[in-house]
C-alpha positions as CSV (number, residue, x, y, z in Angstrom):
1,X,23.5,155.9,159.1
2,X,25.1,159.3,159.5
3,X,28.4,159.7,157.7
4,X,31.4,159.9,160.0
5,X,33.9,162.8,159.8
6,X,37.2,162.3,157.9
7,X,40.1,160.7,159.7
8,X,43.5,162.5,159.5
9,X,44.5,160.3,156.5
10,X,41.0,159.6,155.1
11,X,41.8,155.9,155.1
12,X,39.6,152.8,155.6
13,X,40.2,150.2,158.2
14,X,39.3,146.6,159.1
15,X,39.8,145.8,162.7
16,X,39.7,142.4,164.5
17,X,39.2,141.1,168.0
18,X,39.4,137.7,169.6
19,X,37.3,138.3,172.7
20,X,35.4,141.2,174.3
21,X,35.9,141.8,178.1
22,X,32.6,143.6,178.7
23,X,29.7,145.4,177.0
24,X,30.9,148.7,178.5
25,X,34.4,148.3,177.0
26,X,33.0,147.3,173.6
27,X,30.4,150.2,173.7
28,X,33.3,152.6,174.3
29,X,35.3,151.1,171.4
30,X,32.3,151.3,169.0
31,X,31.7,154.9,170.1
32,X,35.4,155.8,169.5
33,X,35.5,154.2,166.0
34,X,32.1,155.6,165.2
35,X,33.5,159.1,165.5
36,X,36.1,158.4,162.9
37,X,34.4,156.0,160.5
38,X,31.1,154.7,159.2
39,X,30.6,151.0,159.8
40,X,30.1,148.7,156.8
41,X,29.4,145.0,156.3
42,X,31.9,142.5,154.9
43,X,30.4,142.8,151.4
44,X,31.5,146.4,151.3
45,X,35.1,145.4,152.0
46,X,34.8,142.9,149.2
47,X,33.3,145.5,146.8
48,X,36.2,147.8,147.7
49,X,38.7,145.3,146.3
50,X,36.8,144.0,143.3
51,X,35.0,147.2,142.1
52,X,37.6,149.0,140.1
53,X,35.4,152.2,140.1
54,X,34.8,152.2,143.8
55,X,36.7,154.7,145.9
56,X,34.8,154.4,149.2
57,X,36.6,156.1,152.1
58,X,36.3,156.3,155.8
59,X,34.8,152.9,156.3
60,X,35.4,150.5,159.2
61,X,34.6,146.8,159.3
62,X,34.5,145.0,162.6
63,X,35.6,141.4,162.6
64,X,36.1,138.6,165.2
65,X,38.3,135.5,165.1
66,X,37.6,132.1,166.7
67,X,34.1,132.5,168.3
68,X,34.9,133.2,171.9
69,X,31.6,133.2,173.9
70,X,32.2,136.9,174.9
71,X,31.5,137.9,171.3
72,X,28.0,136.5,171.7
73,X,27.5,137.8,175.3
74,X,29.2,141.2,175.2
75,X,29.6,142.3,171.5
76,X,26.4,141.1,170.0
77,X,24.0,143.2,172.2
78,X,26.0,146.3,171.4
79,X,26.1,145.6,167.6
80,X,22.4,144.8,167.6
81,X,21.5,148.0,169.4
82,X,23.5,150.1,167.0
83,X,22.5,147.9,163.9
84,X,26.3,147.6,163.2
85,X,27.4,144.8,160.9
86,X,30.4,142.5,161.7
87,X,32.0,139.3,160.6
88,X,33.0,136.2,162.6
89,X,35.5,133.5,161.5
90,X,35.3,130.1,163.2
91,X,36.6,126.6,163.0
92,X,33.4,124.4,162.5
93,X,34.8,121.3,164.2
94,X,35.5,123.4,167.4
95,X,32.0,124.8,167.4
96,X,30.3,121.5,166.5
97,X,32.1,119.6,169.2
98,X,31.7,122.3,171.9
99,X,35.5,122.2,172.2
100,X,38.3,124.7,172.6
101,X,41.1,125.8,170.3
102,X,44.5,124.5,171.3
103,X,45.7,127.9,172.5
104,X,42.7,128.1,174.8
105,X,43.4,124.6,176.2
106,X,46.9,125.5,177.2
107,X,46.0,128.6,179.2
108,X,45.8,126.8,182.5
109,X,48.5,124.3,181.9
110,X,51.8,124.2,183.7
111,X,54.4,125.9,181.6
112,X,57.2,123.6,182.7
113,X,55.2,120.5,181.8
114,X,54.4,122.0,178.4
115,X,58.1,122.8,177.8
116,X,59.1,119.3,178.9
117,X,56.5,117.8,176.5
118,X,57.7,120.0,173.7
119,X,61.3,119.1,174.4
120,X,60.5,115.4,174.4
121,X,58.6,115.6,171.1
122,X,61.2,117.5,169.2
123,X,64.0,115.4,170.8
124,X,65.8,118.4,172.2
125,X,67.2,119.2,175.7
126,X,64.8,121.5,177.6
127,X,67.5,124.0,178.5
128,X,68.1,124.7,174.8
129,X,64.5,125.9,174.3
130,X,64.1,127.6,177.7
131,X,64.4,131.1,176.3
132,X,61.5,130.7,173.9
133,X,57.9,131.4,174.8
134,X,55.4,128.5,174.8
135,X,53.4,130.3,172.1
136,X,56.4,130.6,169.8
137,X,57.3,127.0,170.3
138,X,53.9,125.5,169.6
139,X,53.3,127.8,166.6
140,X,56.4,126.2,165.1
141,X,54.9,122.7,165.2
142,X,52.3,120.9,163.1
143,X,48.8,120.7,164.6
144,X,49.1,116.9,165.2
145,X,52.2,117.5,167.3
146,X,50.4,120.3,169.3
147,X,47.5,118.0,170.0
148,X,49.9,115.2,171.1
149,X,51.6,117.6,173.5
150,X,48.3,118.9,175.0
151,X,47.0,115.3,175.4
152,X,50.2,114.4,177.2
153,X,50.2,117.4,179.6
154,X,46.5,116.9,180.2
155,X,47.2,113.3,181.1
156,X,50.0,114.1,183.4
157,X,48.4,117.0,185.3
158,X,44.6,116.4,184.9
159,X,44.2,120.1,183.9
160,X,40.6,121.3,184.1
161,X,39.5,122.7,180.7
162,X,36.7,125.2,180.6
163,X,34.7,125.6,177.3
164,X,35.3,129.0,175.8
165,X,33.4,129.3,172.6
166,X,29.9,129.9,171.2
167,X,27.7,126.9,170.6
168,X,26.4,125.8,167.2
169,X,23.0,127.2,168.2
170,X,24.5,130.6,169.2
171,X,26.5,130.7,165.9
172,X,23.3,130.2,164.0
173,X,21.6,133.0,165.9
174,X,24.5,135.4,165.0
175,X,24.2,134.2,161.3
176,X,20.4,134.7,161.3
177,X,20.6,138.1,162.9
178,X,21.5,139.6,159.6
179,X,24.4,141.5,161.2
180,X,27.1,138.8,161.1
181,X,28.8,137.3,158.1
182,X,30.3,134.0,159.2
183,X,33.6,132.9,157.6
184,X,35.9,129.9,157.8
185,X,39.0,129.6,160.0
186,X,40.3,126.1,159.2
187,X,39.1,123.0,161.1
188,X,41.7,122.9,164.0
189,X,43.5,126.3,163.8
190,X,46.9,125.0,162.6
191,X,49.7,127.2,161.5
192,X,49.2,126.3,157.8
193,X,52.8,126.8,156.7
194,X,53.8,124.0,159.2
195,X,51.5,121.5,157.5
196,X,51.9,119.1,154.6
197,X,50.1,119.9,151.3
198,X,47.4,117.3,152.1
199,X,46.8,118.6,155.6
200,X,46.7,122.2,154.6
201,X,44.2,121.5,151.9
202,X,42.0,119.4,154.2
203,X,42.1,122.0,157.0
204,X,41.0,124.7,154.6
205,X,38.5,122.9,152.3
206,X,36.7,120.9,155.0
207,X,36.3,124.1,157.2
208,X,34.6,125.8,154.2
209,X,32.4,122.9,153.3
210,X,31.3,122.0,156.9
211,X,30.6,125.6,157.8
212,X,28.5,126.1,154.7
213,X,26.5,123.0,155.7
214,X,26.1,124.2,159.3
215,X,24.8,127.6,158.2
216,X,22.9,126.3,155.1
217,X,24.7,129.2,153.2
218,X,27.7,129.5,151.0
219,X,30.8,130.5,152.8
220,X,33.1,132.8,150.7
221,X,35.4,134.4,153.3
222,X,38.3,133.1,155.3
223,X,40.9,134.1,157.9
224,X,44.3,132.5,158.2
225,X,45.2,131.2,161.7
226,X,47.7,133.6,163.2
227,X,47.8,135.3,159.8
228,X,51.4,136.5,159.4
229,X,52.1,136.5,155.6
230,X,55.1,134.3,154.7
231,X,55.3,132.8,158.2
232,X,51.8,131.4,158.7
233,X,50.5,131.2,155.1
234,X,51.7,131.7,151.5
235,X,50.9,131.2,147.9
236,X,50.0,127.5,148.5
237,X,47.2,128.5,150.8
238,X,46.0,131.4,148.6
239,X,45.8,128.9,145.7
240,X,43.7,126.5,147.7
241,X,41.3,129.3,148.7
242,X,40.9,130.2,145.0
243,X,40.0,126.7,144.2
244,X,37.5,126.6,147.0
245,X,35.7,129.7,145.8
246,X,36.8,132.0,148.6
247,X,36.7,135.6,147.4
248,X,38.0,137.5,150.5
249,X,40.6,136.3,153.1
250,X,42.3,138.2,155.9
251,X,45.8,138.2,157.2
252,X,47.0,139.8,160.4
253,X,49.1,142.3,158.6
254,X,48.5,145.7,160.3
255,X,47.8,148.0,157.3
256,X,45.2,150.2,155.8
257,X,43.3,148.5,152.9
258,X,44.6,149.4,149.5
259,X,43.4,148.6,146.0
260,X,46.8,147.0,145.3
261,X,46.2,144.4,148.1
262,X,45.5,140.8,147.2
263,X,41.9,140.3,148.4
264,X,43.0,136.8,149.5
265,X,45.6,138.3,151.8
266,X,43.8,141.5,153.0
267,X,45.2,143.4,156.0
268,X,43.5,144.0,159.3
269,X,44.4,145.8,162.5
270,X,44.2,144.0,165.8
271,X,42.3,145.5,168.8
272,X,43.5,144.9,172.3
273,X,42.4,146.1,175.8
274,X,45.2,148.7,176.0
275,X,43.0,151.6,175.3
276,X,41.8,153.8,172.4
277,X,45.1,155.7,172.2
278,X,47.0,152.6,171.2
279,X,44.4,151.7,168.7
280,X,44.5,155.2,167.2
281,X,48.3,155.0,167.1
282,X,48.1,151.6,165.3
283,X,45.6,153.1,162.7
284,X,47.6,156.2,162.0
285,X,50.9,154.4,162.0
286,X,49.6,151.3,160.1
287,X,52.1,151.5,157.2
288,X,55.1,151.4,159.6
289,X,53.5,149.7,162.7
290,X,55.3,146.4,162.4
291,X,58.6,148.1,161.9
292,X,57.9,150.4,164.8
293,X,56.9,147.5,167.1
294,X,60.1,145.7,166.1
295,X,62.3,148.7,167.0
296,X,60.6,149.1,170.4
297,X,61.1,145.4,171.1
298,X,64.7,145.8,170.1
299,X,65.2,148.7,172.5
300,X,63.7,146.6,175.3
301,X,65.8,143.6,174.2
302,X,62.7,141.5,173.7
303,X,62.5,139.5,170.5
304,X,59.2,139.6,168.5
305,X,57.2,136.4,168.2
306,X,58.1,136.4,164.5
307,X,61.8,136.5,165.2
308,X,61.5,133.8,167.9
309,X,59.6,131.5,165.6
310,X,62.0,132.0,162.7
311,X,64.9,131.1,165.0
312,X,63.0,128.0,166.3
313,X,62.3,126.8,162.8
314,X,65.9,127.3,161.7
315,X,67.3,125.2,164.5
316,X,64.6,122.7,165.5
317,X,62.0,122.3,162.7
318,X,64.0,119.7,160.8
319,X,63.8,117.4,163.8
320,X,60.0,117.0,163.7
321,X,59.4,117.2,159.9
């Protein structure tokens, strides 16, 4: 493949997406990134971290989290046409059962019913948690509590839940294409720092073992759900991954890869539908992106999700531990 020109800072990048709105949008994204970088498989990212003599520059790796069906329908054809490698991180129980992740299930649910169910579960008056977003509240709870809340709201409102993700057969097609490296993403997508030692270990280990069995191939890569270092995962989770033979794991920290990174907490930059200018800004400002985002939110008097969740955990987490 033709080598791409140098970017302004000659840096590498790993980007990640959750879903792909259309083949046209994804083709434009690939065209934009292809002018700046050369696309590499996940093995090249791993080699970058573990090969002390390697100084590869200007590479881009494309990754996807969760397994939304749009990755198969809209991204796969574009990647296949361009022979561009990528990685996909999934929860095998979700794929095996044809189910949704909890955050997909709540999309069509009534927010007031969700808030009421959360309030009831944590034994707190609803007006005290009114200012917090549903996402911040649920991401502050263990997965068992989240599932209880969803079950209750579903029972009360009979919400119609539409399947969102690839099937086991489609996952195998991606794996067998030779373009996709498939990695683990826990069994049920909990925020691991909210879980007990036993649950965290089971969520991680079982996802690796079951996915390996589904693919008939050893799984050696992982993505932390939500992925904020210190808030969503920590040294406990990294230690479990080491024990399970994982050699590369990604966080959601927006930063250029660096040789000093822990390969079990490697950074990635999220891609949204807001246009290539925002993506280029995130790439160029990667070392200060989170701080910049926090400043902008402060000016707009909007708390970041991280700040909201930290406040929720300080005030309400002891109730449901």
